[in-house]
C-alpha positions in Angstrom: 17.1 2.4 17.1 15.1 4.3 14.5 13.4 1.1 13.3 12.5 0.3 16.9 10.9 3.7 17.4 8.9 3.3 14.2 7.7 -0.1 15.3 6.7 1.4 18.7 4.9 4.2 16.9 3.1 1.8 14.6 2.1 -0.3 17.6 0.8 2.8 19.5 -1.2 4.0 16.5 -2.7 0.6 16.0 -3.5 -0.2 19.6 -4.3 3.2 21.1 -5.1 5.8 18.4 -7.8 3.7 16.7 -9.7 2.9 19.9 -9.3 6.6 21.0 -10.8 7.8 17.7 -13.8 5.4 18.2 -14.2 6.6 21.8 -14.1 10.2 20.8 -16.7 9.6 18.1 -18.9 7.8 20.7 -18.5 10.7 23.1 -19.6 13.2 20.4 -22.7 11.1 19.9 -23.3 10.8 23.6 -22.9 14.5 24.2 -25.1 15.3 21.2 -27.8 12.8 22.3 -27.8 14.0 25.9 -28.1 17.6 24.8 -30.9 16.7 22.4 -32.8 14.8 25.1 -32.3 17.6 27.6 -33.5 20.2 25.1 -36.4 18.0 24.3 -37.4 17.8 27.9 -37.0 21.6 28.3 -39.1 22.1 25.2 -41.8 19.9 26.7 -41.7 21.9 30.0 -41.8 25.2 28.0 -44.7 24.0 25.9 -46.6 22.9 29.0 -46.0 26.2 30.7 -47.2 28.1 27.7 -50.3 25.9 27.4 -51.0 26.4 31.1 -50.8 30.2 30.7 -53.0 30.2 27.7 -55.6 27.9 29.4 -55.7 30.1 32.5 -56.0 33.3 30.3 -58.7 31.8 28.1 -60.6 30.6 31.2 -60.5 34.1 32.8 -61.4 35.7 29.5 -64.4 33.3 29.0 -65.7 34.1 32.5 -65.3 37.8 32.0 -67.2 37.7 28.7 -69.9 35.5 30.2 -70.3 37.8 33.2 -70.5 40.9 30.9 -73.1 39.2 28.7 -75.1 38.1 31.8 -75.2 41.7 33.1 -76.1 43.2 29.7 -78.9 40.6 29.3 -80.3 41.4 32.8 -80.1 45.1 32.2 -81.8 45.1 28.8 -83.7 41.9 28.8 -82.8 41.5 25.1 -81.8 38.0 24.0 -79.0 39.1 21.7 -77.0 40.2 24.7 -77.1 36.6 25.8 -75.5 35.2 22.6 -71.9 35.9 23.7 -72.7 34.0 26.9 -73.8 30.9 25.0 -70.8 31.2 22.6 -68.3 31.4 25.5 -69.9 28.3 27.2 -68.3 26.1 24.6 -64.9 27.8 25.0 -65.3 27.6 28.8 -66.0 23.8 28.6 -63.0 23.2 26.3 -60.7 25.4 28.4 -61.8 23.5 31.6 -60.8 20.2 29.9 -57.5 21.6 28.8 -56.7 22.9 32.3 -57.7 19.6 33.8 -55.5 17.7 31.4 -52.6 20.1 32.2 -53.1 19.3 35.9 -53.2 15.6 35.2 -49.9 15.6 33.2 -47.8 16.4 36.2 -47.8 20.2 36.2 -46.0 21.6 39.1 -49.1 23.8 39.9 -51.5 20.9 39.9 -53.2 22.0 43.1 -53.5 25.6 42.0 -55.0 24.4 38.6 -57.5 22.2 40.3 -58.5 25.0 42.6 -58.8 27.3 39.6 -61.0 24.8 37.9 -63.2 24.6 41.0 -63.5 28.4 41.3 -64.3 28.7 37.6 -67.0 26.0 37.8 -68.5 27.6 41.0 -68.6 31.0 39.3 -70.2 29.5 36.2 -72.8 27.7 38.3 -73.5 31.0 40.1 -74.1 32.8 36.8 -76.3 30.0 35.5 -78.4 30.2 38.7 -78.8 34.0 38.3 -79.9 33.5 34.6 -82.2 30.7 35.6 -84.1 32.9 38.1 -84.1 35.8 35.7 -85.6 33.7 32.9 -88.1 32.3 35.4 -89.5 35.8 36.0 -87.9 36.3 39.4 -85.9 39.4 38.5 -85.7 40.6 42.0 -84.3 37.4 43.3 -81.9 37.2 40.3 -80.7 40.8 40.9 -80.4 40.2 44.6 -78.3 37.0 44.0 -76.1 38.8 41.5 -75.5 41.8 43.8 -74.4 39.7 46.7 -70.7 39.7 47.5 -70.5 35.9 46.9 -70.1 36.2 43.1 -67.7 39.1 43.3 -65.6 37.3 45.9 -65.4 34.2 43.7 -64.3 36.4 40.7 -61.7 38.2 42.8 -60.4 34.9 44.1 -60.4 33.4 40.6 -58.6 36.4 39.2 -56.0 36.4 42.0 -55.3 32.7 41.6 -55.1 33.2 37.8 -52.5 35.9 38.3 -50.5 33.7 40.7 -50.6 30.8 38.2 -49.6 33.1 35.3 -46.8 34.6 37.3 -45.4 31.2 38.4 -45.7 29.8 34.9 -43.8 32.9 33.6 -41.1 32.1 36.2 -41.0 28.5 35.1 -40.8 29.6 31.4 -37.9 31.9 32.1 -36.1 29.2 34.1 -36.6 26.7 31.3 -35.4 29.3 28.7 -32.3 29.9 30.8 -31.8 26.1 31.2 -32.2 25.7 27.4 -29.6 28.3 26.7 -27.2 26.7 29.2 -27.7 23.3 27.6 -27.0 24.9 24.3 -23.8 26.4 25.6 -22.6 23.2 27.3 -23.5 21.0 24.3 -21.9 23.3 21.9 -18.8 23.7 24.0 -18.6 19.9 24.6 -19.0 19.2 20.9 -16.4 21.8 20.0 -14.0 20.4 22.6 -14.4 16.9 21.2 -14.1 18.1 17.7 -10.9 19.9 18.5 -9.6 16.7 20.2 -10.6 14.8 17.1 -8.8 17.3 14.9 -5.7 17.1 17.1 -5.9 13.3 16.8 -6.4 13.5 13.1 -3.4 15.8 12.7 -1.4 13.4 14.8 -2.5 10.5 12.6 -1.7 12.5 9.5 1.8 13.3 10.8 2.2 9.7 11.8 0.9 8.7 8.4 3.4 10.9 6.6 6.2 9.4 8.7 5.0 6.0 7.8 4.7 7.0 4.2 8.3 8.2 4.2 9.4 5.0 5.8 7.3 3.0 3.3 8.9 4.9 0.4 12.4 4.4 1.8 11.6 0.7 2.3 10.2 0.5 -1.3 13.3 2.1 -2.6 15.4 -0.4 -0.8 13.2 -3.2 -2.1 13.4 -1.9 -5.6 17.2 -1.7 -5.4 17.3 -5.2 -4.0 14.9 -6.4 -6.7 17.0 -4.7 -9.4 20.1 -6.3 -7.9 18.4 -9.7 -7.9 17.1 -9.2 -11.4 20.6 -8.4 -12.6 22.0 -11.4 -10.8 19.2 -13.6 -12.2 19.7 -12.3 -15.7 23.5 -12.8 -15.4 23.0 -16.4 -14.1 20.4 -17.0 -16.7 22.7 -15.8 -19.4 25.5 -17.9 -18.0 23.2 -20.9 -17.9 21.9 -20.3 -21.5 25.5 -19.8 -22.7 26.5 -23.0 -20.9 23.6 -24.9 -22.4 24.4 -23.5 -25.9 28.1 -24.5 -25.4 27.0 -28.0 -24.3 24.8 -28.2 -27.4 27.6 -27.2 -29.6 29.9 -29.7 -27.9 27.3 -32.4 -28.4 27.0 -31.5 -32.1 30.7 -31.4 -32.4 31.0 -34.8 -30.7 28.3 -36.1 -33.0 30.2 -34.8 -36.0 33.5 -36.3 -34.8 31.8 -39.6 -34.1 30.1 -39.5 -37.5 33.5 -38.8 -39.2 35.1 -41.7 -37.3 32.3 -44.0 -38.2 32.5 -42.9 -41.8 36.3 -43.2 -41.9 37.0 -46.2 -39.7 33.9 -48.3 -39.8 33.2 -47.4 -43.4 36.7 -48.4 -44.3 36.4 -51.7 -42.5 33.0 -52.5 -44.1 34.2 -51.5 -47.5 37.4 -53.7 -47.2 35.2 -56.6 -46.0 33.0 -56.1 -49.0 35.9 -56.3 -51.4 37.3 -59.3 -49.6 34.0 -61.1 -50.0 34.0 -60.2 -53.7 37.5 -61.6 -54.2 36.7 -64.8 -52.2 33.6 -65.4 -54.2 35.7 -65.4 -57.5 38.0 -68.1 -56.1 35.4 -70.5 -54.7 34.4 -73.4 -56.9 31.2 -75.0 -55.6 29.2 -77.3 -57.8 26.3 -77.4 -55.3 26.1 -73.6 -55.0 25.9 -73.7 -51.2 29.1 -71.7 -50.6 28.1 -69.1 -53.1 24.8 -68.8 -51.3 26.6 -68.2 -48.0 28.9 -65.6 -49.6 25.9 -63.8 -51.1 24.2 -63.7 -47.7 27.4 -62.4 -46.2 27.5 -59.7 -48.9 24.0 -58.7 -48.2 24.7 -58.5 -44.4 27.7 -56.2 -45.2 25.5 -54.1 -47.4 22.9 -53.8 -44.5 25.7 -52.8 -42.2 26.9 -50.2 -44.6 23.4 -48.8 -44.9 23.0 -48.8 -41.1 26.3 -47.0 -40.8 25.2 -44.4 -43.3 21.8 -43.9 -41.5 23.6 -43.6 -38.1 26.0 -41.1 -39.6 23.2 -39.1 -41.1 21.3 -39.0 -37.8 24.4 -37.9 -36.0 25.5 -35.3 -38.4 23.7 -35.0 -41.8 26.4 -34.7 -44.4 23.8 -33.5 -46.9 23.3 -30.4 -44.8 26.9 -29.3 -45.5 27.0 -30.6 -49.0 23.5 -30.1 -50.5 22.0 -27.4 -48.3 19.0 -27.2 -46.0 16.3 -27.5 -48.6 17.6 -30.7 -50.1 18.4 -32.2 -46.7 14.8 -31.6 -45.5 13.4 -33.0 -48.7 15.5 -36.2 -48.2 14.5 -36.4 -44.6 10.8 -36.0 -45.3 11.0 -38.6 -48.2 12.7 -41.1 -46.0 10.2 -40.5 -43.2 7.3 -40.9 -45.6 8.7 -44.2 -46.8 9.6 -45.5 -43.3 6.3 -44.4 -41.6 4.0 -45.0 -44.6 2.4 -41.6 -44.4 1.9 -38.8 -46.9 4.2 -35.9 -46.5 3.7 -32.7 -48.4 6.6 -30.3 -48.4 7.0 -26.7 -49.4 10.5 -25.3 -49.0 11.9 -21.9 -50.2 15.5 -21.7 -51.2 17.0 -19.8 -48.2 20.5 -19.1 -47.1 20.8 -19.4 -43.4 23.7 -19.6 -40.9 24.9 -23.1 -40.1 23.5 -22.9 -36.5 20.1 -21.9 -37.8 20.0 -24.6 -40.4 21.0 -27.3 -37.9 18.4 -26.1 -35.4 15.7 -26.3 -38.1 16.9 -29.7 -39.2 16.8 -31.0 -35.6 13.3 -29.5 -35.0 11.9 -31.2 -38.1 13.7 -34.4 -37.0 12.2 -34.3 -33.5 8.7 -33.4 -34.8 8.7 -36.3 -37.3 9.9 -38.6 -34.6 7.1 -37.6 -32.3 4.6 -38.0 -35.2 5.9 -41.6 -35.8 5.7 -42.5 -32.2 2.5 -40.9 -30.9 0.4 -39.1 -33.6 -0.9 -42.0 -35.6 -1.2 -39.5 -38.5 -2.0 -40.2 -42.1 -1.0 -36.8 -43.6 1.9 -34.5 -42.7 2.8 -31.1 -44.1 6.2 -29.4 -43.7 6.6 -25.7 -44.7 9.7 -23.6 -44.7 9.3 -20.0 -46.0 10.4 -16.4 -45.3 7.9 -14.1 -43.7 9.1 -10.5 -43.5 12.3 -10.4 -41.5 11.7 -13.9 -40.1 11.9 -17.5 -41.2 8.8 -19.6 -40.6 9.0 -23.4 -40.1 5.7 -25.2 -39.7 5.1 -29.0 -39.2 1.4 -30.0 -39.2 -0.2 -33.4 -38.8 -3.8 -34.8 -38.7 -3.0 -37.2 -35.8 -4.8 -37.7 -32.5 -3.2 -34.6 -30.9 -2.7 -33.9 -27.2 -3.0 -31.2 -24.5 0.1 -29.1 -24.6 -0.5 -27.6 -21.1 -0.2 -31.1 -19.5 2.1 -33.0 -21.9 4.8 -30.3 -22.0 4.6 -29.7 -18.2 4.8 -33.4 -17.3 7.9 -34.4 -19.2 7.8 -33.3 -22.8 11.6 -33.1 -23.0 11.6 -33.3 -26.8 9.3 -30.3 -27.1 11.4 -28.4 -24.5 14.5 -29.3 -26.5 12.8 -27.9 -29.7 12.1 -24.6 -27.9 15.6 -24.4 -26.5 17.3 -24.9 -29.9 15.1 -22.3 -31.6 15.4 -19.8 -28.7 19.2 -20.2 -28.7 19.0 -18.9 -32.3 16.9 -15.9 -31.2 13.5 -17.4 -32.2 10.6 -19.0 -30.6 8.4 -22.1 -30.9 4.6 -22.3 -30.7 2.8 -25.6 -30.3 -0.9 -25.8 -31.0 -2.8 -29.0 -30.4 -5.9 -30.5 -29.0 -7.0 -34.1 -28.5 -8.4 -35.5 -31.8 -7.5 -32.3 -33.8 -3.8 -32.9 -34.8 -0.7 -30.9 -33.9 1.0 -27.9 -35.4 4.6 -27.0 -34.5 5.5 -23.5 -35.6 9.0 -21.9 -35.3 9.9 -18.3 -36.1 13.6 -17.4 -36.4 15.3 -14.2 -37.4 16.7 -14.1 -40.9 20.2 -13.4 -39.6 
């Protein structure tokens, strides 16, 4: 039941929590982007409102300065009083353009702004006309035109309309400010809400992760326990297999020794008796032609060859010299016979070592297998066999200058002799290293413990 709940929880976390986290992240981005866009729009409206108020104020200020400069000039007739008028004309022209641009950009007081521009231009034209008459010498006409109520009414209308525009823009500005604060609050609240939801989801995921981590650790403990059990079982089975293989090897060696003894005793006795019989028969044969003596000589030679074959088979099965003469002498004899039989040069270097019988037999078999492989495959001209003590180990090395091979492929694809070498040495607690390459000869090195 608990496993089923954990599987359901994992499925929910994988199918729902992940997409929910992505959705919440997208919602945070959407809310933030919407708030940003809304604030940007409000900022544009606020900026437009401020620009409108500034333009209307500058326009009224320019007209007031120009009207004051006009009256001072007409009262005094001095040209320096007209300088502010000329200076304000540039400001007036720029302000008219700014106000017209504000009206064109979709301002909510477009009509009022256009009317304000019209009144300002009419007032400016009226003042220019008065100055024109005054400069032309018609001071009476200029004064009469200036004192008419037309210019004053235009200025009153302009000022009234300016106040209306400024008041309305102030209202718009306060509304946009309130809207901006509201957007700030809603955006901040929305982001906080989504962040809290994300935190809650993260806490839930952390709790789920801790649960899964506990389950994973428990599962790992179970796996480790099972692995240890399997390792123990494998080690036990391996030890049993190795012990069985060692037992079979000992049985085979014992069988070889038994067979060698029987061949030596039974077959050796028969061949020796036959040899003696041939010698006695030869003494009793009288043959003037010599033919019978020749046959008896051939029979004797055949018996000698059989005895030599018997001796070689016995030595191959169980070298008697190993028990009688020791490992060093046995290896010397083995290498000398191999050099004579294979017609190669064999250099030997053996230390006089005292080894257990099992170690000595393993070394003898390894040298035997190595020399057999050299004779079959190496096509070598020179072989070196070394047996020496190195620290607390015994080193055996067989080197040849033959054609070599690739150990990674040859051993893996059926090098039973090489595998047999390794097993014999490993059964004695040592190991075998084979170094070879095509065209570079072969080195077989074995290291065994001293005892």
